[in-house]
N, C-alpha and C positions, 0 to 999 in steps of 0.2 A: 336237609333230609327231614321226613316224616317217619315217625314210628306209630305204626296202628297197632294198637295194644288189643290182644283178645283174651278176654277171662276166660276161666275154666267153667267148672259146673257151677249152675246159677246164674252164670252169665251177665255178671254185673259190672257196668263200668266203674263202678265205686271203688271196686277192687284195685285199680290202679291210682288212684286219686293222691295218694303220696309220690308217685313217681312220674305224673305228668309234670309238675312245678318243677322236679329236679331235672327232667331233660330239657325243660324250657330253660332254665338256668346254663345249661350248658349248650343253648344256641339252637335247639332243635324243636320241631314242632312235635307234637304228641296228640292222638285221638283215641282215646279210651271207648270201646265198642261195648253197646249194650246188646245182647243178645236174647233171642224169644224163647228164653230157657223153660218157661212155665207155661208153653202152649204146646198141648200134645199133639198138634197138626204139623209141628216145626219138627224137621228132622235137618239131615248135613246140608241139603239144597237151601233150606231158608235161612240156615247158619251163616253160610257164605253169604247168601244176598243180604243179610244183614251187615256184614263187614264190607262189602261191595258198595252199600249205601252210604256209609260212614266214610269210606274213603271218596266218594264223589267225583267230583272233574278231575283230582288228583291222577296224573298219569305219568310221575318220574319221582325219583328220589324216594321210593316207599321202601319201610323195613316193617316187616311182619314180625310180631312178637306174639306167641302163642304159649299160653299157660297152663300148663295140666291138660284137662279135656280140651283146650285150643288147639293142641298138637293134630287133633283131626281136621280142623276148620282151616287153620292157615294154609296147609299146601293145597287145600281146593281152590283158595282166591287166586293163587298164582295162574289158574287156570283162565281166571277172567280178566284181571289186569296185570300190567308189567310191574315185576317185584324185582328188586335189587338184593335182598337178603331175607332170609328167614332166620329168626333166633327162636329156638324153642328152649322155654324157661319150667323146669321141672315137670315135663310133658309126656304125655302119653305119644307114643309113636306107633300109628297104624299101619298094618299090611293091607294091601289089597283085598277088598272083601271081606275083611273082618269087620265084626260088628264092634260098637263100643263095649258091649256086656262080653263078649268074647275075649277081647283083651285081655282082661285081668287073669283070667286061667291060661291064655296061650303064652302070656310072659311069665308066669309064675310069680306075678305081685304079691300074691298073698303069704306065700312061703318066705320073700325075702323081706317083707315087712316083719314077719312074725321073728324071723332069725335076727333082723336090725333090733327089734325090742328086747329079746334076751341078750342080745351083748350089752345093751344098756339097760340091763336091769329094770326095765319096764313091762308092765301088764301087756299082753299080746292082744286084747280086746282093744278096738277103735274108740276112741273118745275124743270128742270136736275139739274141746279145750286142749287137752293132754297132747294132740297129735297135731293139731293144725296151729294152734295160737300159742303153744309154748315157748316162743321167741319173740311175740307181738306186742308191742307196748301196752300197759294196762288200759289208757285212755282210748287207744285205737280197738282194743277188744271190746270195750264198754260199748264204743260207737257201733261195732259190728253187732253185737248182742241187741242192742236197741232197735236196729234194722230188723232184726227177726232173720230167721233161717231162708233163703233164697229157692225159690220154687225151682226144682230142675226136673222135668218131663223125662219119662223113660223113654220117649219115642228115638231120640237117636241112638240110645245103647240098644236098640234092636235092630237097627238100619245098617247094612253093610257100607263100609266105607266106599265110594264109588270111584276113586281113582285107579288107575291101572298100575302106579308105581309112584315114587317121589318125583316131585317137578325138578326140572333142570335149572334149578335155583341154587346159589350158594347157601348153605345151612350152617348154622351153628348151634351147639346145644351147651346151655349153662344150668348147671344145676346147684342146687343146696347141699351142703355136705349133712347138713342134720334135718333132712325131710324124712320124715319117719312114714309116710306114706310111700314114697318111692327113694327106696336108699341109695345113695350115690352108687354103690358096686353094683346094684342092679341096672341102674340106668346106663352106666358102663357098657353092659353087657349088650342090652336092647339096643343101644343106639350104635354099637360096633355090629350086631348082627343085622339090624333091619337098615340103617342108614349107610354102614362103613365108615363112620366117624367118629373121633374122639369127643369126650365130654370134659368142659370147661368146668371148674368148680368154684364157690365162692361160699361164704358165712351164709348162715339162715335154713331155716325150715321149709315147708311146702309153700306158704306165703309169703315168698320174700319181698313182694311187692308191697306189703304191710309191715314187715319188720326190718327190710334192708332196702329201704328206697333210695338212699343216697349212692349206695354201693352198687346196686342194681342199676341204676340210672347210669351210672360212672362206666360200668362194664357193658351196657349196651352199646353206649356212644362208642367205646373203646373200638368196638368192633369195626367201626366204620374206618378204623386208620388202620387196620390189621390188614 
């Protein structure tokens, strides 16, 4: 099987660099995708094109993994290539016609994140180190900071999601228990309302590919046996 790893906002294949070798150690191919996130002319169609181009001539045994904003792109790819499984990881789950910008208010994300912060005794305002990198090893944090903040165009956030519904492809949802952006209880509700599926959980925050690469790879591979 080949895992096609789709990043979230910022669109960097680097996000998956700790997971790719772990999947290889488990006997699977893995392709981490770079998205045209810094290109203001690129929207959902161009993001989908980038994933299809990364898939190349592969036409069987494909598992799409969409992290965070990658949850908008992964299902669109299913209309272009034969996909065996979609796995959403700490993902945004779109509704037909919904823009990436409207998703936040439509789902109640801000209220859910603020309530989770209060529950944990944290400040409610967003801080990238506190809310994204709190469980990532320091050497990986240092590497990420040295690379600089990845560019993310607002173009896809203003475009309606073009699919008429979720593709008829088996879908699993894997969520970090300590995701401070998309809390677990919030994701359970959204996945149930929008996909009619339950959420599986594991240790980790929003950037599990950086903080929990071994466990994440193991959980992804386990879906193939389920």
